N, C-alpha and C positions, 0 to 999 in steps of 0.2 A: 757274407749274408748277415752274420750276427751283428756287425756294425750297423747295417741298414735297419735291422729290427730294433736295435737299441736306440737309434736316432729317430725312428718313426713317430713316436708320440710328440716329440718336439717339432719335427717337420710338419706334422698334421696340425698341431696347435698354431704354428706360424702361418699356415695356409687357411686356417679355419674361417676367418672372416671373408677372405677372397672366395673360398669354396661356397660358403653360405650365400653370398651375393650371387654367385654364378647359378647355384641351384634354384634360387628364388626366381631368377630370370628364366631358367629352363622350365620351371613349372608353369609360368605364365605363357610362354611361347615355345613349346617343344618343336624342334625341327621335324619336318615330315619323315625324314629317313632316320630318326633317332634310334629305333630298334636295330636297324641294319648296322649303323655306325657302332653301337655298343657291342653287337655281336663280333664285328671286325676287331675292335679294340681289345675285347676280351680274349679272342682267339690269338691275336698277335702277342699279347702279354703272356699268355700261358704257354706259348711256344718257348719263351725265354725263362719263365719262372717255374721252378720245381718246388712244389709245396712240401715235399719231403725234406728239403733243406731248411725249411722254416717252421711250419706247424705252429706258428704263433697264435693262430685262432684257437687251436686246441689247448694251448698252454695258458691262455689268458682269459678266454671266455667259454661259455658253454651254450649249446644249442637249446632251443625249445623242443620238447618231445611231444609230438601229436599222438592221439590215440592210435593211429595206424602205425606210427613208429614204435610205440610201446608193444603193440600186438606182434609186429614183425620181429623185433629184437628179442622179446621174451620167448617167442616161439623158437628162435634160433638157439637160445640158451636152454631150451626145454624147461622153462620156468613158467609158473603161473604169472599172469600180468601183475597181480598185486604184489607178488614176491619180488618181481623185478623192480617195481616202483619203490617198495620199502628198502631194497638193497642199494639202489643207485640214485634215486630221484628225490626231489622235494618240490613243494609248491612254492612259487615265488609270489611277490606282491600282487601280481596281476592274475594269480590263480593258474599259472601255466606250470607244467612240469619241466623242471630243469635239473641239471646234475647237482648232487649234494655238494660237490666241491670241484674246483679247477686246480691244476690241469685236469683235463679229461681222464677219467678212470680207464678209458679204452685206448689211450695213447701209449705206445711203447717207447722205450728209450731211443729207438732207431727212427722215431717219428712216424712209424706205421700205425695204422688204426686196426685194432684187433676185431672190430665189427664193421670194417669197411664195406663189405658187400650188403650189409643190412643197416648201415648208418642212417641217422635221422635225415629227413628231408632238408632241414636247415643246413646240415653239414654238406649234403650233396650239392646244394645250390650256392653255398658260400663262395665268393663274396657278393653274389647276386648282381654282378656287373653285366651279365648277359640277359638279364630279365626283361621281358616285354614291359612296355610302359615304364621304363626305367625312371623317368622323372617323378613317379609317385613314391619312390623309396629314398628320396634325397636325405632324410634324417638318418636313416639306416646307413646310407653310404658315407655320410659325414663321420659316423662312428667307425665304420669299417676301414677308412683310410688311415686311422691311427693304429689299427691292428694288423692289416694286411698290406705288405709292400706292393703286391700286384694291384690291389684296389687303388692305392695311392698313385701308382704310375698310370693307371687307366684314367683316373680323374684328371691328372696333369695333362695327358695327351688329349683328352676330351676338350679341355679348356682351350687348347691350341687349335683344335679343329672346328669348334663351334664359336662363332663370333656373334656378339649381340650388338 
């Protein structure tokens, strides 16, 4: 698994132009059954992929924290929201709350998340490959294939199944 993670940025870079062209076509003419196909590809891939073996998303990037995320997580810590923000978060260039640093503060050495039950929405939904109207997040997906082996595999399978 570690070899696959190490090679992922190069693989994604090599496929970037091909993927970008594919997603441009996908945006213009999404297949009628795209949401169902993405659900199927996502489920098939995550039957084979164990996130606990990887956790590359938690090691290399951080999620956006919504107000609801902050409320839920600070409540579970029995902290005031402002205290949680000051302890763990910062505002990024787009004025969104993000982690002060990566790897994620809440990631354990065993790749388990210490706040899994109350984790941010962005973490719950990552890599977003089963999202409805998938074609609308192509820029995000292009980034995620360089981070998540499962997202990379899903996009590769998708290109085989959808012919333009």
